[in-house]
OpenMM code with the backbone's topology and positions (N, CA, C; nanometers):
from openmm import Vec3, app, unit

residues = "MET GLU TYR LEU GLU LYS MET GLU GLN LEU LEU GLU TYR MET THR PHE ALA ILE ARG PHE PHE VAL HIS ALA LEU GLU LYS MET VAL ASP GLU GLY ASN ASP ILE TYR CYS SER LEU PRO ILE LEU SER THR TYR LEU GLY HIS ARG GLY LEU GLU SER THR GLU LYS TYR LEU ARG LEU THR ILE GLU ALA HIS ALA SER ILE ILE ASP THR MET THR GLU TYR TYR ASN ASN ALA TYR PRO GLU VAL VAL ASP TYR GLU ASN".split()
positions = [
    Vec3(0.0773, -0.1132, 0.0006),
    Vec3(0.0033, 0.0063, 0.0235),
    Vec3(0.0624, 0.1366, 0.0095),
    Vec3(0.0494, 0.2195, -0.0724),
    Vec3(0.1197, 0.3472, -0.0865),
    Vec3(0.1024, 0.4385, 0.0229),
    Vec3(0.2026, 0.5082, 0.0335),
    Vec3(0.1928, 0.6205, 0.1597),
    Vec3(0.0827, 0.6880, 0.1310),
    Vec3(0.0225, 0.7258, 0.0215),
    Vec3(-0.0996, 0.8327, 0.0142),
    Vec3(-0.1855, 0.7882, 0.0399),
    Vec3(-0.1992, 0.6276, 0.0228),
    Vec3(-0.3372, 0.5370, 0.0581),
    Vec3(-0.3325, 0.5633, 0.2301),
    Vec3(-0.2052, 0.5115, 0.2896),
    Vec3(-0.2357, 0.5171, 0.3928),
    Vec3(-0.2583, 0.6587, 0.4885),
    Vec3(-0.2119, 0.7271, 0.4446),
    Vec3(-0.2422, 0.8740, 0.4911),
    Vec3(-0.4240, 0.9080, 0.4340),
    Vec3(-0.4483, 0.8784, 0.3445),
    Vec3(-0.6245, 0.8647, 0.3176),
    Vec3(-0.7038, 0.8110, 0.4145),
    Vec3(-0.6328, 0.6415, 0.4218),
    Vec3(-0.7354, 0.5665, 0.5183),
    Vec3(-0.7120, 0.6446, 0.6728),
    Vec3(-0.6315, 0.6707, 0.7114),
    Vec3(-0.6016, 0.7471, 0.7978),
    Vec3(-0.6797, 0.8637, 0.8596),
    Vec3(-0.6670, 0.9396, 0.7462),
    Vec3(-0.7910, 1.0813, 0.7718),
    Vec3(-0.9102, 1.0101, 0.7493),
    Vec3(-0.9357, 0.9239, 0.7054),
    Vec3(-1.1322, 0.8972, 0.6808),
    Vec3(-1.0952, 0.8318, 0.8754),
    Vec3(-1.0273, 0.7583, 0.9042),
    Vec3(-1.0645, 0.6996, 1.0410),
    Vec3(-1.0952, 0.8062, 1.1167),
    Vec3(-0.9591, 0.9542, 1.1197),
    Vec3(-1.0203, 1.0535, 1.2146),
    Vec3(-1.1041, 1.1133, 1.2140),
    Vec3(-1.1466, 1.1135, 1.0553),
    Vec3(-1.2652, 1.2186, 1.0373),
    Vec3(-1.3913, 1.1155, 1.1217),
    Vec3(-1.4023, 1.0049, 1.0943),
    Vec3(-1.5353, 0.9203, 1.2032),
    Vec3(-1.4706, 0.9070, 1.3175),
    Vec3(-1.3931, 0.9079, 1.3973),
    Vec3(-1.3420, 0.9072, 1.5338),
    Vec3(-1.4210, 1.0561, 1.5933),
    Vec3(-1.3727, 1.1775, 1.5012),
    Vec3(-1.4072, 1.2974, 1.5355),
    Vec3(-1.5499, 1.3233, 1.5116),
    Vec3(-1.5919, 1.2766, 1.4270),
    Vec3(-1.7795, 1.2961, 1.4098),
    Vec3(-1.8471, 1.1837, 1.4978),
    Vec3(-1.8063, 1.0856, 1.5744),
    Vec3(-1.8657, 0.9815, 1.6672),
    Vec3(-1.8304, 1.0521, 1.8030),
    Vec3(-1.7108, 1.0862, 1.8338),
    Vec3(-1.6776, 1.1977, 1.9230),
    Vec3(-1.7637, 1.2714, 2.0083),
    Vec3(-1.8214, 1.4080, 1.8766),
    Vec3(-1.8420, 1.4966, 1.8907),
    Vec3(-2.0397, 1.4492, 1.9266),
    Vec3(-2.0858, 1.3707, 1.8448),
    Vec3(-2.2297, 1.3253, 1.8365),
    Vec3(-2.2286, 1.2632, 1.9817),
    Vec3(-2.1655, 1.1575, 2.0082),
    Vec3(-2.1995, 1.0938, 2.1528),
    Vec3(-2.1468, 1.2040, 2.2806),
    Vec3(-2.1045, 1.2830, 2.2371),
    Vec3(-2.0726, 1.4017, 2.3837),
    Vec3(-2.1944, 1.4370, 2.3689),
    Vec3(-2.2370, 1.5051, 2.2773),
    Vec3(-2.3693, 1.5661, 2.2437),
    Vec3(-2.5041, 1.5145, 2.2948),
    Vec3(-2.5150, 1.4015, 2.2790),
    Vec3(-2.5786, 1.3222, 2.2918),
    Vec3(-2.6083, 1.2748, 2.4576),
    Vec3(-2.4719, 1.2785, 2.5473),
    Vec3(-2.4419, 1.2484, 2.6491),
    Vec3(-2.4922, 1.3591, 2.7321),
    Vec3(-2.4444, 1.5184, 2.7053),
    Vec3(-2.4830, 1.6078, 2.7393),
    Vec3(-2.6777, 1.6554, 2.7351),
    Vec3(-2.6835, 1.6245, 2.6387),
    Vec3(-2.8386, 1.6116, 2.6292),
    Vec3(-2.9141, 1.5325, 2.7067),
    Vec3(-2.8597, 1.4286, 2.7293),
    Vec3(-2.9391, 1.3031, 2.8341),
    Vec3(-2.8785, 1.3676, 2.9754),
    Vec3(-2.8140, 1.4688, 3.0167),
    Vec3(-2.7787, 1.5014, 3.1565),
    Vec3(-2.6771, 1.4752, 3.1909),
    Vec3(-2.6231, 1.3754, 3.1740),
    Vec3(-2.4555, 1.3464, 3.1965),
    Vec3(-2.3816, 1.4699, 3.2214),
    Vec3(-2.2842, 1.4172, 3.2824),
    Vec3(-2.1847, 1.5256, 3.3442),
    Vec3(-2.0490, 1.4941, 3.2217),
    Vec3(-2.0223, 1.6512, 3.1928),
    Vec3(-1.8963, 1.5974, 3.0618),
    Vec3(-1.8118, 1.5315, 3.1304),
    Vec3(-1.7582, 1.5908, 3.2927),
    Vec3(-1.6092, 1.5268, 3.3145),
    Vec3(-1.6166, 1.4214, 3.3068),
    Vec3(-1.7286, 1.3365, 3.3724),
    Vec3(-1.7759, 1.1759, 3.3791),
    Vec3(-1.7864, 1.1223, 3.2497),
    Vec3(-1.8148, 1.1769, 3.1254),
    Vec3(-1.8449, 1.1470, 2.9671),
    Vec3(-1.7414, 1.0989, 2.9227),
    Vec3(-1.6412, 1.2086, 2.9274),
    Vec3(-1.4832, 1.2392, 2.8725),
    Vec3(-1.4013, 1.0950, 2.8655),
    Vec3(-1.4038, 1.0498, 2.9906),
    Vec3(-1.2973, 0.9458, 3.0357),
    Vec3(-1.3991, 0.8058, 2.9716),
    Vec3(-1.5072, 0.7908, 2.9731),
    Vec3(-1.5324, 0.6845, 2.8716),
    Vec3(-1.5213, 0.6988, 2.7770),
    Vec3(-1.5436, 0.8135, 2.7001),
    Vec3(-1.5286, 0.8296, 2.5429),
    Vec3(-1.3646, 0.7900, 2.5277),
    Vec3(-1.2972, 0.8540, 2.5849),
    Vec3(-1.1681, 0.8332, 2.5801),
    Vec3(-1.1099, 0.6792, 2.5482),
    Vec3(-1.1881, 0.5994, 2.6732),
    Vec3(-1.1535, 0.4621, 2.6814),
    Vec3(-1.2119, 0.4239, 2.5271),
    Vec3(-1.3346, 0.4514, 2.5141),
    Vec3(-1.4033, 0.3718, 2.3944),
    Vec3(-1.3226, 0.4125, 2.2728),
    Vec3(-1.2633, 0.5097, 2.2580),
    Vec3(-1.1736, 0.5276, 2.1149),
    Vec3(-1.0465, 0.4826, 2.1388),
    Vec3(-1.0098, 0.4203, 2.2573),
    Vec3(-0.8622, 0.3614, 2.2586),
    Vec3(-0.7785, 0.4237, 2.2971),
    Vec3(-0.7957, 0.5453, 2.3282),
    Vec3(-0.6917, 0.6460, 2.3923),
    Vec3(-0.6445, 0.6364, 2.5192),
    Vec3(-0.5068, 0.6875, 2.5218),
    Vec3(-0.4201, 0.5906, 2.6784),
    Vec3(-0.4463, 0.7175, 2.7992),
    Vec3(-0.4963, 0.8151, 2.7197),
    Vec3(-0.5264, 0.9141, 2.8425),
    Vec3(-0.6142, 1.0439, 2.7918),
    Vec3(-0.6641, 1.1191, 2.8729),
    Vec3(-0.7557, 1.2370, 2.8655),
    Vec3(-0.6687, 1.2959, 2.7663),
    Vec3(-0.5530, 1.3305, 2.7260),
    Vec3(-0.5244, 1.4504, 2.6507),
    Vec3(-0.5652, 1.4368, 2.5093),
    Vec3(-0.5377, 1.2737, 2.4775),
    Vec3(-0.5436, 1.2645, 2.3145),
    Vec3(-0.7022, 1.3106, 2.2879),
    Vec3(-0.7828, 1.2561, 2.3946),
    Vec3(-0.9432, 1.2999, 2.3994),
    Vec3(-0.9907, 1.4197, 2.3988),
    Vec3(-0.9146, 1.5183, 2.4605),
    Vec3(-0.8985, 1.6936, 2.4880),
    Vec3(-0.9041, 1.7193, 2.3706),
    Vec3(-0.8275, 1.6690, 2.2673),
    Vec3(-0.7653, 1.7703, 2.1256),
    Vec3(-0.9136, 1.7434, 2.0361),
    Vec3(-1.0249, 1.6387, 2.1009),
    Vec3(-1.1273, 1.6300, 2.0155),
    Vec3(-1.2401, 1.7413, 2.0283),
    Vec3(-1.2070, 1.7961, 2.1513),
    Vec3(-1.3229, 1.8919, 2.1887),
    Vec3(-1.3281, 2.0453, 2.1069),
    Vec3(-1.4244, 2.0863, 2.0523),
    Vec3(-1.3940, 2.2216, 1.9908),
    Vec3(-1.5643, 2.2721, 2.0519),
    Vec3(-1.5554, 2.3939, 2.0440),
    Vec3(-1.6937, 2.4321, 2.0782),
    Vec3(-1.7329, 2.5122, 1.9099),
    Vec3(-1.8394, 2.4588, 1.9030),
    Vec3(-1.9053, 2.4610, 1.7875),
    Vec3(-2.0217, 2.5837, 1.8013),
    Vec3(-2.0854, 2.6906, 1.7277),
    Vec3(-2.1941, 2.7624, 1.7285),
    Vec3(-2.3053, 2.6769, 1.7690),
    Vec3(-2.3303, 2.5353, 1.7500),
    Vec3(-2.4828, 2.5136, 1.8127),
    Vec3(-2.4603, 2.4363, 1.9239),
    Vec3(-2.2965, 2.3585, 1.9456),
    Vec3(-2.2937, 2.3132, 2.1181),
    Vec3(-2.2825, 2.4573, 2.2221),
    Vec3(-2.2053, 2.5609, 2.1757),
    Vec3(-2.1957, 2.6701, 2.2458),
    Vec3(-2.3222, 2.7112, 2.3347),
    Vec3(-2.4464, 2.7163, 2.2255),
    Vec3(-2.5493, 2.7720, 2.2980),
    Vec3(-2.6082, 2.6512, 2.4467),
    Vec3(-2.5756, 2.5414, 2.4188),
    Vec3(-2.6621, 2.4437, 2.4982),
    Vec3(-2.5305, 2.4342, 2.6179),
    Vec3(-2.4155, 2.4395, 2.5971),
    Vec3(-2.3186, 2.4411, 2.7269),
    Vec3(-2.3368, 2.5487, 2.7980),
    Vec3(-2.3566, 2.6405, 2.7185),
    Vec3(-2.4299, 2.7799, 2.8156),
    Vec3(-2.5066, 2.7286, 2.8857),
    Vec3(-2.6312, 2.7175, 2.8220),
    Vec3(-2.7696, 2.6715, 2.9036),
    Vec3(-2.7840, 2.5863, 3.0013),
    Vec3(-2.6860, 2.4697, 2.9654),
    Vec3(-2.6517, 2.3606, 3.0713),
    Vec3(-2.5696, 2.3805, 3.1986),
    Vec3(-2.4457, 2.4886, 3.1888),
    Vec3(-2.3876, 2.5635, 3.2890),
    Vec3(-2.4422, 2.6691, 3.3677),
    Vec3(-2.5679, 2.7146, 3.3027),
    Vec3(-2.5957, 2.8696, 3.3776),
    Vec3(-2.6452, 2.8721, 3.5169),
    Vec3(-2.6869, 2.7017, 3.5688),
    Vec3(-2.7568, 2.6862, 3.7030),
    Vec3(-2.6182, 2.6962, 3.8130),
    Vec3(-2.5064, 2.6654, 3.7576),
    Vec3(-2.3890, 2.6555, 3.8273),
    Vec3(-2.3298, 2.7687, 3.8572),
    Vec3(-2.3146, 2.8450, 3.7655),
    Vec3(-2.2463, 2.9833, 3.7412),
    Vec3(-2.3240, 3.0730, 3.7954),
    Vec3(-2.4417, 3.1076, 3.7163),
    Vec3(-2.5471, 3.2159, 3.7266),
    Vec3(-2.5725, 3.3020, 3.8720),
    Vec3(-2.5110, 3.2423, 4.0033),
    Vec3(-2.5057, 3.3429, 4.1352),
    Vec3(-2.3662, 3.3121, 4.1366),
    Vec3(-2.2960, 3.3023, 4.0466),
    Vec3(-2.1249, 3.2995, 4.1115),
    Vec3(-2.1019, 3.4443, 4.1694),
    Vec3(-2.1162, 3.5255, 4.0941),
    Vec3(-2.0768, 3.6768, 4.1304),
    Vec3(-2.1935, 3.7797, 4.1386),
    Vec3(-2.2030, 3.8653, 4.2320),
    Vec3(-2.3407, 3.8944, 4.3100),
    Vec3(-2.3058, 4.0534, 4.1859),
    Vec3(-2.4191, 4.0766, 4.1836),
    Vec3(-2.4553, 4.1683, 4.1089),
    Vec3(-2.3897, 4.3132, 4.1187),
    Vec3(-2.3448, 4.4067, 4.0382),
    Vec3(-2.3015, 4.5205, 4.0844),
    Vec3(-2.3815, 4.6303, 4.0667),
    Vec3(-2.3934, 4.6931, 4.1717),
    Vec3(-2.4722, 4.8204, 4.1540),
    Vec3(-2.3912, 4.9608, 4.1977),
    Vec3(-2.4648, 5.0617, 4.1274),
    Vec3(-2.3756, 5.1737, 4.1078),
    Vec3(-2.4283, 5.1993, 4.2448),
    Vec3(-2.3526, 5.2563, 4.3878),
    Vec3(-2.4255, 5.3107, 4.4671),
    Vec3(-2.3910, 5.4472, 4.4653),
    Vec3(-2.2952, 5.5266, 4.3920),
    Vec3(-2.2688, 5.6622, 4.3658),
    Vec3(-2.3752, 5.7474, 4.3011),
    Vec3(-2.4423, 5.6801, 4.2353),
    Vec3(-2.5290, 5.7608, 4.2104),
    Vec3(-2.6790, 5.7783, 4.2605),
] * unit.nanometer
topology = app.Topology()
chain = topology.addChain("A")
for resn in residues:
    res = topology.addResidue(resn, chain)
    for name in ("N", "CA", "C"):
        topology.addAtom(name, app.Element.getBySymbol(name[0]), res)
């Protein structure tokens, strides 16, 4: 097998793996699973030796960003008190 063919196969596998990862993570988040608990599961499933390899797959897309913000709002919404201008 030529080098170019091997690289094409590797690229096809990586594309599939990335798509699988993104869709599986989105599904886990939609089902209410904790992202920090989901990453090790996906990492193991993909055959990665550690989370460092899996973290490379993480990308914020426009679609996922709104979902993540909505999911996390309950945790950080009251983290900082409202700033009130008392001088006026």
